N, C-alpha and C positions, 0 to 999 in steps of 0.2 A: 481471581486470575481469569483473564479473557481467553476466548477460544484461540485468538492469535498467539498468545503466550504459550498455550498448549501446543500449537503448531511449531512455534520456534523451539520449544523444548522436546519436539518429536514425540509428544504424547498423543497427537492426532495426526494422521497422514494428510498430506497435501502435495499438490504438484508444485514443486519449487522451481522457479525460473532463474532466480539469481539470489545470491546471499553473500554478505560480507559480515564484518564484526558488528555493524550497527543496524543493518537493514536486511529484510528478507522480502522477496517478491514472489507471490504465488498466483495461481490461476483462481479466479473467482468461481465459486461453485454454482452461482446463478448468473451466468454471463448475460449481459445486455448488449453485447456487440461480438463480432467475430473474434476479436481479441479483447479480453477483459481481465486485467491483472490488478492485484492489490499490492501496493508498495507500503510496507509496514515497518516502522521503526521497532527495534527489539526492546527499546525502553517503553514500558507501558504508560501511556498518557491517555486519559479517557477521551478528551475532545480537544479541538483547537483552542477552545476557551480556557483550557487547563495548561497551555504552554507557558513556560517561564523563560526568562531572559536566557538562561543557560541552554535552552533548546533551540536557539537560533541556528546554530551550525547543523544540528540534526535535521531540521526542517529543510534547510538548503540542500543537504546531502540527498534527501528524498527526491528533489527535482533533478539533481545530477544523475541519480540512479535511473530515474524515469527516462531521461535522455539517452543514457547508455543502453538500456533494455530496448527502447524503441529502435535505436540504430541497429542493435544486434539482431532484432527480429525483422529488420527491413520494413518497418512501418513508420519511419521517422518523417515521412512526407505529410502524414495526416494522422493525428491522434488527439485525444482530449485528456486532460488531467483535471480531476476535481476531488474535493473533500466534501463530505456531508457533515453538517452539524445540526442535528435535531433529533434527539433521542426517540421521540414518540413516533416518528415516521421514517426518517431517512437514515440515521446512523444506527444500524442494527447491532454492531459490536462496539462497545465502549472502550476502544483502543484506537487512537488515530490511525488512519490509513488513507492513502491517496489512490484513487481509481485511475487506471490508464486504460482508455478504450479506443479501439480503432476497428473500422470495417475493412481495413486492408488485409 
């Protein structure tokens, strides 16, 4: 079980920015920008390479949640979205998540 699943299950505290039945958005504990959020599907999928055809809608939903959160936080004029896929250096938690970063 990933640390994100533990956050989703409320076993570990986190600052939750948004949540629905499929996705949770939390503040990153090691921010790289003024705003650094993690958009996490509640379904535990280790990496982008582990996505299956059935996950298309979930991945799309992550982008729509990012758009909504950016607008709600009034940072929708400038922000970055990205995924990391490389266990040894970049992807620290083996549960897909999208970073939303903004210096606004």
